C-alpha positions in Angstrom: 0.0 0.0 0.0 1.4 3.3 -1.0 1.7 6.3 1.3 -0.9 9.1 0.9 0.3 12.1 -1.0 1.2 15.0 1.3 -1.8 17.3 0.8 -2.1 20.1 3.3 -4.3 18.1 5.6 -1.9 15.1 5.6 1.1 17.4 6.2 -0.8 19.1 9.0 -1.6 15.7 10.6 2.0 14.5 10.3 3.3 17.8 11.8 0.7 17.7 14.6 -0.8 21.1 13.8 -3.9 22.4 12.1 -4.4 23.2 8.5 -5.3 26.9 9.3 -2.0 27.1 11.2 -0.1 26.1 8.0 -2.1 28.6 6.0 -1.2 31.3 8.6 2.5 30.3 8.4 2.3 30.6 4.6 0.7 34.1 4.8 3.4 35.4 7.2 6.2 33.8 5.1 7.5 31.1 7.6 6.8 28.4 5.0 6.3 28.6 1.3 3.2 27.4 -0.5 4.0 24.9 -3.2 2.7 25.6 -6.7 -0.8 24.3 -7.4 -1.0 22.0 -10.4 -3.5 23.0 -13.1 -5.8 20.2 -11.8 -5.4 18.7 -8.4 -4.1 19.6 -5.0 -0.8 21.1 -3.8 1.6 18.4 -2.7 3.9 19.1 0.2 7.3 17.6 0.8 8.8 15.8 3.8 11.1 18.8 4.2 8.0 21.0 4.5 6.7 18.8 7.3 10.1 18.9 9.0 10.0 22.7 8.9 6.5 22.7 10.4 7.7 20.4 13.2 10.7 22.7 13.8 8.4 25.7 14.1 6.0 23.8 16.4 8.9 22.6 18.7 10.5 26.1 18.8 7.1 27.6 19.8 7.0 25.0 22.6 10.4 26.2 23.8 9.0 29.7 24.0 10.3 31.3 20.8 8.0 33.8 19.1 7.2 33.4 15.4 9.5 36.4 14.7 12.3 34.7 16.6 11.5 31.4 14.8 11.8 33.2 11.5 15.3 34.4 12.6 16.3 30.9 13.6 15.1 29.5 10.3 17.1 32.2 8.4 20.2 31.4 10.5 19.9 27.7 9.6 22.2 25.0 10.8 25.5 26.8 10.1 25.5 29.7 12.5 25.7 28.3 16.0 27.0 31.4 17.7 24.1 33.6 16.7 21.6 30.8 17.5 23.2 30.4 20.9 22.9 34.1 21.5 19.2 34.1 20.6 18.6 31.0 22.8 20.6 32.6 25.7 18.4 35.7 25.5 15.3 33.6 25.5 16.5 31.7 28.5 17.2 34.9 30.5 13.7 36.1 29.7 12.1 32.8 30.7 14.1 32.8 34.0 12.9 36.4 34.7 9.3 35.3 34.0 9.7 32.3 36.3 10.9 34.7 39.1 7.8 36.9 38.5 5.5 33.9 38.5 7.1 32.6 41.7 6.5 35.9 43.3 2.9 35.9 42.2 2.4 32.4 43.5 3.8 33.4 46.9 1.5 36.4 47.1 -1.5 34.3 46.2 -0.5 31.6 48.8 -0.3 34.4 51.4 -3.7 35.8 50.4 -5.3 32.4 50.5 -3.9 31.9 53.9 -5.3 35.2 55.0 -8.7 34.1 53.8 -8.4 30.9 55.8 -7.5 32.9 58.9 -10.4 35.3 58.3 -12.9 33.9 60.8 -15.6 36.4 60.2 -15.6 35.9 56.4 -16.1 39.5 55.9 -13.9 41.9 54.0 -12.2 39.2 51.9 -8.4 39.8 52.1 -8.0 38.8 48.4 -10.5 41.3 47.2 -9.1 43.9 49.5 -5.5 43.3 48.3 -6.6 43.5 44.6 -8.6 46.6 45.3 -5.8 48.5 47.0 -4.0 51.2 45.0 -0.2 50.8 45.0 
């Protein structure tokens, strides 16, 4: 049994993304749309699916589509610039983690204040959110 031709829907399924996502990537120039034959469907290559998988994985690692475009333009031969971009992304992620840990600690404290609020009036969480800084 032969393998299905790589139409957009088959390519999307193989890459684990939606067809509309592929169309969006085509509109913004992350991937190229193959020529459409006079009769029939566009056929996508295995390299196209690999590029989609790269984009999907890079997004999972926190890269924006703009940063992914840069990574794709750098290709495999420019490790120092790629490392610089990844290092910057890591610093930003670590900063976000610190912020999130601070937010989590604040919420834990506020929840504890609610648990300690025996009269159940003047909710400490609402009061804290309402306060002007």
